[in-house]
Structures are given as structure tokens and as C-alpha cells.
C-alpha positions as CSV (number, residue, x, y, z in Angstrom):
1,X,182.7,42.0,2.0
2,X,180.8,42.5,-0.7
3,X,178.7,40.1,-0.1
4,X,177.7,41.6,3.6
5,X,177.2,44.9,1.9
6,X,174.5,43.5,-0.6
7,X,172.7,41.7,2.0
8,X,172.5,45.2,4.4
9,X,171.3,47.1,1.4
10,X,168.9,44.4,0.1
11,X,167.3,44.3,3.9
12,X,167.4,48.4,3.8
13,X,165.0,48.2,0.7
14,X,163.1,45.2,1.6
15,X,161.9,46.6,5.1
16,X,161.9,50.2,3.7
17,X,159.0,48.7,1.2
18,X,157.3,47.1,4.3
19,X,157.8,49.8,6.8
20,X,154.1,50.7,7.1
21,X,153.3,46.9,8.5
22,X,154.8,47.9,11.9
23,X,153.8,49.6,14.8
24,X,156.6,51.6,16.9
25,X,159.0,53.0,14.1
26,X,159.0,56.5,15.2
27,X,162.7,57.9,15.6
28,X,162.2,57.7,19.6
29,X,161.5,54.2,19.0
30,X,163.1,50.7,19.5
31,X,166.3,51.8,21.3
32,X,168.4,50.0,23.3
33,X,171.4,50.4,25.2
34,X,174.0,47.3,26.4
35,X,177.0,47.1,28.3
36,X,179.7,44.3,27.6
37,X,182.7,42.5,28.7
38,X,185.1,40.2,27.3
39,X,188.8,39.6,26.0
40,X,190.3,40.3,22.8
41,X,193.8,39.2,21.2
42,X,196.0,39.7,18.3
43,X,194.8,37.4,15.5
44,X,198.1,36.2,14.3
45,X,201.7,35.1,16.1
46,X,204.3,37.6,15.6
47,X,207.0,36.5,18.2
48,X,209.9,38.3,16.8
49,X,211.0,42.1,16.2
50,X,212.3,42.5,12.4
51,X,215.9,42.9,12.8
52,X,216.3,42.0,16.7
53,X,216.5,38.8,18.7
54,X,214.0,40.1,21.1
55,X,210.7,38.6,21.1
56,X,207.2,40.1,21.9
57,X,205.7,39.6,25.0
58,X,202.2,40.1,23.5
59,X,203.1,38.4,20.4
60,X,201.5,35.0,21.3
61,X,198.0,34.4,21.1
62,X,197.2,33.6,24.5
63,X,200.2,36.1,25.9
64,X,198.3,38.9,23.9
65,X,194.8,38.1,25.4
66,X,193.4,41.1,27.7
67,X,190.3,41.9,29.0
68,X,187.9,44.3,26.9
69,X,184.8,46.3,28.0
70,X,182.4,48.5,26.6
71,X,178.8,49.9,25.9
72,X,176.6,50.2,22.8
73,X,173.6,52.2,21.7
74,X,171.6,50.8,18.9
75,X,168.6,52.3,17.2
76,X,166.6,49.5,15.0
77,X,165.2,50.8,12.1
78,X,163.1,47.9,11.3
79,X,162.7,44.4,13.0
80,X,165.6,43.1,10.6
81,X,168.0,46.4,10.2
82,X,169.4,48.6,12.7
83,X,172.4,51.1,13.3
84,X,174.5,51.2,16.5
85,X,177.6,53.3,18.0
86,X,179.9,51.1,20.0
87,X,182.6,52.3,22.6
88,X,185.3,49.4,23.6
89,X,188.5,50.2,25.7
90,X,191.1,47.1,26.0
91,X,192.6,46.7,29.4
92,X,196.7,46.5,29.4
93,X,198.0,43.6,31.3
94,X,201.7,44.3,30.2
95,X,204.5,46.2,32.0
96,X,203.3,49.6,30.0
97,X,202.3,52.5,31.9
98,X,198.8,52.9,30.7
99,X,195.7,51.3,32.2
100,X,194.3,51.3,28.7
101,X,196.0,49.8,25.4
102,X,193.5,51.2,23.3
103,X,190.1,52.6,22.5
104,X,187.5,51.8,19.7
105,X,184.7,53.9,18.9
106,X,183.0,52.0,16.2
107,X,179.9,52.8,13.8
108,X,178.1,49.2,13.1
109,X,175.3,48.3,10.6
110,X,173.1,45.4,12.2
111,X,171.4,42.8,9.8
112,X,168.9,40.3,12.2
113,X,169.3,37.3,9.7
114,X,166.5,35.4,11.4
115,X,164.0,38.2,11.0
116,X,165.5,39.0,7.4
117,X,165.1,35.4,6.1
118,X,162.4,33.8,8.4
119,X,160.0,36.8,8.6
120,X,159.2,38.7,12.0
121,X,156.6,37.0,14.3
122,X,155.6,40.2,16.1
123,X,157.9,39.6,19.0
124,X,161.4,38.8,18.9
125,X,162.3,35.0,19.1
126,X,163.8,33.7,22.1
127,X,167.5,33.0,20.0
128,X,168.2,35.4,17.2
129,X,171.6,35.6,15.1
130,X,172.4,39.1,14.4
131,X,175.5,40.2,11.6
132,X,177.3,43.2,12.4
133,X,179.8,45.1,9.9
134,X,181.4,48.7,10.9
135,X,183.9,51.2,10.2
136,X,185.4,53.5,13.4
137,X,188.3,55.1,15.1
138,X,190.8,53.5,17.3
139,X,193.3,55.3,19.6
140,X,196.6,53.6,21.0
141,X,197.7,54.7,24.2
142,X,201.3,53.3,23.3
143,X,204.1,53.9,26.0
144,X,206.0,49.9,26.1
145,X,209.2,50.3,23.9
146,X,212.0,47.7,23.1
147,X,214.9,47.9,21.1
148,X,216.0,46.8,17.8
149,X,218.7,47.6,15.1
150,X,217.4,49.6,12.0
151,X,220.0,49.7,9.5
152,X,222.8,48.8,12.0
153,X,222.0,51.2,14.4
154,X,220.5,51.1,17.5
155,X,217.0,52.6,18.3
156,X,213.4,52.8,20.0
157,X,210.6,51.8,18.4
158,X,207.0,51.3,19.6
159,X,204.3,48.5,19.2
160,X,200.6,48.6,19.3
161,X,198.3,46.4,21.2
162,X,198.6,43.6,18.9
163,X,202.5,43.8,19.3
164,X,203.4,44.9,15.9
165,X,206.3,47.2,15.9
166,X,206.1,50.6,14.5
167,X,208.6,52.1,12.3
168,X,208.4,55.6,13.8
169,X,208.1,56.6,17.4
170,X,204.6,57.0,18.6
171,X,205.2,58.0,22.4
172,X,202.1,59.8,22.8
173,X,199.9,57.3,21.0
174,X,198.5,57.4,17.5
175,X,195.2,57.3,15.6
176,X,194.0,54.7,13.2
177,X,191.0,54.1,11.4
178,X,189.4,50.4,11.7
179,X,186.6,48.0,10.3
180,X,184.9,45.4,12.2
181,X,182.9,42.3,11.3
182,X,181.2,39.6,13.8
183,X,178.2,37.4,14.4
184,X,175.9,38.1,17.4
185,X,174.3,35.5,19.4
186,X,170.8,37.0,21.1
187,X,169.0,35.3,23.8
188,X,166.0,37.6,24.4
189,X,164.5,37.2,28.1
190,X,161.4,37.4,29.4
191,X,157.8,37.6,28.3
192,X,158.2,41.4,27.1
193,X,161.5,40.6,25.6
194,X,163.0,43.6,27.3
195,X,166.5,42.3,28.2
196,X,168.7,40.5,26.0
197,X,172.0,38.4,26.8
198,X,174.6,38.3,23.7
199,X,177.6,36.8,22.9
200,X,179.8,38.8,20.6
201,X,182.6,37.0,18.4
202,X,184.1,39.6,16.0
203,X,187.6,40.6,14.2
204,X,188.7,44.1,14.1
205,X,191.2,45.1,11.4
206,X,193.6,48.1,12.1
207,X,193.5,49.3,8.3
208,X,196.6,52.2,9.0
209,X,198.6,49.4,10.8
210,X,200.2,47.9,7.8
211,X,200.7,51.1,6.4
212,X,202.7,52.6,9.4
213,X,205.0,49.3,9.6
214,X,205.5,49.1,5.8
215,X,205.1,52.6,4.5
216,X,202.4,51.3,2.2
217,X,198.4,52.2,2.2
218,X,196.0,50.8,4.4
219,X,194.5,47.2,3.6
220,X,193.0,44.3,5.1
221,X,196.0,42.4,6.8
222,X,195.5,39.5,9.2
223,X,199.0,40.5,11.1
224,X,197.1,43.9,11.9
225,X,193.8,42.7,13.4
226,X,192.5,41.4,16.6
227,X,189.8,39.2,17.9
228,X,187.1,39.7,20.2
229,X,184.9,37.6,22.3
230,X,182.3,39.6,24.2
231,X,179.3,39.0,26.3
232,X,176.8,41.6,26.9
233,X,173.5,42.4,28.6
234,X,171.2,44.7,26.5
235,X,168.0,46.8,28.0
236,X,165.2,47.8,24.9
237,X,163.3,50.8,26.0
238,X,159.7,51.0,25.8
239,X,158.3,52.4,22.3
240,X,155.3,54.2,21.6
241,X,153.3,51.3,20.7
242,X,153.8,50.4,24.7
243,X,156.3,47.5,23.9
244,X,160.1,47.1,24.0
245,X,160.1,45.9,20.3
246,X,158.1,46.3,16.9
247,X,154.7,45.1,16.5
248,X,152.8,43.9,13.6
249,X,150.0,45.9,12.1
250,X,146.9,43.5,11.5
251,X,145.9,43.7,7.9
252,X,142.3,44.4,7.1
253,X,140.2,42.4,5.0
254,X,139.8,44.1,1.2
255,X,136.2,43.4,1.2
256,X,135.4,45.5,4.3
257,X,138.0,48.1,3.1
258,X,136.1,48.2,-0.2
259,X,132.7,48.3,1.5
260,X,133.9,51.3,3.9
261,X,135.3,53.3,0.7
262,X,131.9,52.6,-1.1
263,X,129.9,54.1,2.0
264,X,132.5,57.1,2.3
265,X,131.9,57.8,-1.4
266,X,128.3,57.7,-0.9
267,X,128.2,60.2,2.0
268,X,130.6,62.4,0.1
269,X,128.2,62.8,-2.8
270,X,125.4,63.5,-0.6
271,X,127.3,66.1,0.9
272,X,128.4,67.4,-2.4
273,X,124.6,67.8,-3.2
274,X,123.7,69.2,-0.2
275,X,126.4,71.8,-0.3
276,X,125.2,72.5,-3.9
277,X,121.7,73.0,-2.6
278,X,122.9,75.3,0.4
279,X,125.1,77.3,-1.9
280,X,122.3,77.8,-4.6
281,X,120.1,79.1,-1.5
282,X,122.8,81.2,-0.5
283,X,123.1,82.8,-3.3
284,X,119.5,83.8,-4.0
285,X,119.3,84.9,-0.5
286,X,122.3,87.2,-1.2
287,X,120.5,88.4,-4.2
288,X,117.1,89.1,-2.8
289,X,119.4,91.0,0.4
290,X,121.1,93.1,-2.3
291,X,117.8,93.8,-4.0
292,X,116.3,95.0,-0.7
293,X,119.2,96.9,0.6
294,X,120.2,98.5,-2.8
295,X,116.7,99.3,-4.2
296,X,118.1,102.9,-5.9
297,X,121.1,100.5,-7.4
298,X,119.0,97.9,-9.0
299,X,116.3,97.5,-11.3
300,X,114.6,94.4,-10.6
301,X,113.9,96.1,-6.9
302,X,112.5,99.0,-8.6
303,X,110.2,97.0,-10.7
304,X,109.3,94.9,-8.1
305,X,108.4,97.7,-5.6
306,X,106.6,99.8,-8.4
307,X,104.1,96.7,-9.5
308,X,101.3,96.2,-7.6
309,X,101.1,92.8,-6.0
310,X,97.6,90.7,-6.2
311,X,96.1,88.8,-3.6
312,X,93.3,86.7,-5.1
313,X,89.7,85.8,-3.6
314,X,86.8,83.5,-5.0
315,X,83.7,84.5,-6.1
316,X,81.6,86.6,-4.0
317,X,84.3,85.6,-0.8
318,X,86.4,88.2,1.3
319,X,88.7,85.5,2.6
320,X,92.4,85.1,0.6
321,X,91.9,82.4,-1.6
322,X,95.3,80.9,-1.1
323,X,98.1,81.9,1.4
324,X,100.8,81.6,-1.3
325,X,99.3,84.8,-2.5
326,X,101.0,86.5,0.5
327,X,104.5,85.4,-0.3
328,X,105.3,88.5,-2.2
329,X,103.3,90.7,0.0
330,X,105.3,89.8,2.7
331,X,108.7,90.3,0.9
332,X,107.2,94.1,-0.1
333,X,105.9,94.6,3.4
334,X,109.9,94.1,4.8
335,X,110.7,96.7,2.2
336,X,108.1,99.1,3.2
337,X,109.3,98.4,7.2
338,X,112.8,98.8,6.3
339,X,112.5,102.2,4.3
340,X,109.7,103.6,6.3
341,X,107.3,103.5,3.1
342,X,103.6,104.0,2.8
343,X,101.4,101.0,1.3
344,X,98.5,101.4,-0.7
345,X,95.7,98.5,-0.5
346,X,93.1,98.4,-3.4
347,X,90.4,96.2,-3.6
348,X,88.3,94.8,-6.6
349,X,85.5,92.7,-7.4
350,X,84.7,91.3,-11.0
351,X,81.6,93.5,-12.8
352,X,80.3,90.2,-14.3
353,X,78.5,89.1,-11.1
354,X,76.7,90.9,-8.4
355,X,75.0,94.6,-8.2
356,X,77.4,97.6,-8.3
357,X,76.7,98.2,-4.6
358,X,77.2,94.9,-3.7
359,X,80.6,94.8,-5.8
360,X,81.3,98.3,-3.9
361,X,81.3,96.6,-0.4
362,X,83.0,93.6,-1.5
363,X,85.9,95.6,-2.7
364,X,86.2,97.3,0.6
365,X,86.1,94.2,2.5
366,X,88.9,92.8,0.4
367,X,91.1,95.8,0.8
368,X,90.5,95.7,4.7
369,X,91.3,91.7,5.0
370,X,94.7,92.5,3.6
371,X,95.7,95.7,5.3
372,X,94.5,93.5,8.5
373,X,96.8,90.8,7.2
374,X,99.6,93.6,6.9
375,X,99.1,94.8,10.3
376,X,98.7,91.7,12.0
377,X,101.3,89.2,10.7
378,X,103.8,91.2,8.8
379,X,104.6,94.3,11.5
380,X,103.4,97.2,9.0
381,X,102.0,100.2,11.4
382,X,98.1,100.9,10.5
383,X,99.1,104.4,9.7
384,X,101.3,103.6,7.2
385,X,98.3,102.0,5.2
386,X,95.9,103.6,3.2
387,X,93.0,101.6,1.6
388,X,90.6,102.2,-1.5
389,X,88.1,100.3,-3.3
390,X,87.3,100.2,-6.8
391,X,84.1,98.1,-7.0
392,X,83.0,95.9,-9.7
393,X,85.6,96.1,-12.6
394,X,86.7,94.2,-16.0
395,X,90.2,95.1,-16.0
396,X,91.7,91.5,-16.7
397,X,91.0,88.6,-18.7
398,X,89.6,85.8,-17.3
399,X,87.0,87.6,-15.7
400,X,88.2,85.7,-11.9
401,X,91.5,87.8,-12.3
402,X,89.4,90.8,-11.5
403,X,88.6,89.2,-8.0
404,X,91.6,90.6,-5.8
405,X,93.3,93.1,-3.9
406,X,96.6,94.8,-4.7
407,X,99.3,96.2,-2.6
408,X,102.0,98.7,-3.7
409,X,104.2,101.1,-2.4
410,X,103.5,104.8,-2.3
411,X,106.5,107.0,-1.3
């Protein structure tokens, strides 16, 4: 018994560790339902009632043989280990008033010895051997009785399905707990192995039988046991993997896994870099929006709109030297639109070149070019713009910085 328990425990540990290797191990996978018929008889030969000269009609091995039938529901947890619930009823062939001698309800642990020791091959073998061990409940439907002398007094005794005389009267039957051990010879049929024929020899111990007859505790006793020989037909329901049994997961090449992992890490790093860039841009955008939307509360915005923005020109030219100079002008124009502000555009020329008259004209043209840019490309109404011309000046150093036009907000 201890060896069987050790094997089952080792099976659970081993197969739990390797459960990831199988497809079809969800709760509703790998269920099966079987029907069974066969015969059962008392294991030992008890042919006489203690204290009486009357023999048991059921005491002999073949005399006690009777038909037995039942059903079994099984859930395979792995290809080697499963759990089952089994119900058997023994037909009464004696002159008893009951049709059934007893009924067994047993909870079984199953160990597929072929898969446990030989490994699972992605599909069940045609022949497999399975060990079973279980514990359960038996109910005796007792109505047969015989007379015997008990301490010199006549009385009535009742016997169980094995022909064992009971010390007490159980005319309405009795309960008992039982244990069971056996082997299942399995023949898996067809390409899909959806059906299984089985031959199932087993021994069942009535653990309370000894206690009832001898007023002692429950124990394994060959005189209170019966053997069974059953034949069964089982159907295996289809699982989530589309098969009637477990299927193996094909292992992947470790080098392929390493390569894919490396690619994933590279993509993740690139994504993190992009996320960082986007976050920085979002932060900058939010900062600028806050500056523009809350100018009264933000010193930087106040400084921005209070400072004239310069657009530079080349010597003696009226076209803008670089469009990059318009970036800040565009931001100032946006502020002016949203706050309905006026703009002042002032043109300049450097006093080091050209005549006074020419520089005056040059500064006027430069102011006009920037004003046209505000109207045509930045959405500012002409009525919101005033222009001024300062002619030739020498306000900034180097002298080229004086070739410019400035834009500023006026309230």
C-alpha cells in the first residue's frame, strides 16, 4: 500500500512539473465515461457459520459469484495521472428478497504505468496498463438470514455479500467503508483512440466487516474482501485541442528563442527612446501652451511679448534673409490673434552704408515686407498692424544687426 501511494505521489510531482509540455489540460479537457460489467465473489472460502452446523450457500468461491455492473467517470490530469469516481452494483443470485446485494461508490486514483515509466508519445498506445487505488462507501441490502446458536441461545444472524455472519441484526442493511486496488488492461481503439476496451481485475476490502463480526477496529482482512473481474467500454470526450487525449507541445529551438528575444529587446529600447522624445515634445508643447494661455501669470510670457522680435536683412536688401527668423514672429502673431492685440512693425537700416534718404526708404520697405508676412501668412488683420521706419541707425553691434525689422505687441 505504501509503495502504491509513493508511486502516485511521485507521479503528481513529476507531471505537475512538466504540465506545460501538454496541450489539452484545461479543467473540461480529458474527461471520459465508461460502462462496466463483470463478476465478483468472496476472496476467501468461509463455509460454516461459527457456532452452527449450517453452511453458507455463498461461502464457496464459485457459489458466491454474482454479476456486477456499473459506470465510471474519469478526469485525466496528465497523461499518467488521473482521478475517477466509480459506482458498482452487485446483482443478488441468492434467495434474498433484494435484487442487489450491495452498491459501491469509490473514488479512485489512476496511474498509467506505460506513460509514467515510458513517457507519453503524443497519442495513447494501443495497449496500456493502469494501476488504480481508491477508497469509498458500500451499502449492503441485507434481507437473507440464517439461524445459529449464540451462547447457547437460538437467534437470527445476518450475513453480508461475502457470506460473513454479522453479530448484530441489520435487517435494513448497513453501511461500510471500503478500499480498492487493481489493474486496468486498456486497449485503445481507432486512429483517434476515442474508445477504449478494458479488462479490470481488482480486490475490494470491507474495512468495517472485521469490526462488525469481531467487535474490533477496521482493518484489511482477506476474509472480508471480494475480488472483481470487469470488462468495460469507455468513450473519451474531445478536448480543447481538438483531440480526445493530450497532445505534446513541440519544443522550440533555444537559438530561435534567443534571437526573437534580442529583437524584442531592441524594439523595446527603440520604443522607449521614441516615447522619451514624444514625452519631451509634449512637455515643451504644454509649457508653450501654458505660456500663451496664461500670460498674466507667467513672467516668461510677459518677457516674450514685451521684447521686440527681430527679422534680419542683408545689406541694401528688402527680402528677409532667413525664414528661420519668422518662427518667433509666428508665435507672437498667434498670441496677438488669441488676445486681440495690436502689433507694431518697425524697420531699420544701418547708418554706415547708403544715404539718409535711401536708408529711410529701405527701412520703410523692410517694415512693409514683415507686415505683409503677418497679414498673408500668419492671419493678422491689416487693421491690427502699424508700421514705422527709423532710417539708418547704429544702435547695435556689429553694424549688420541694424539691418532689421522688429515686431512687438502693443495694447
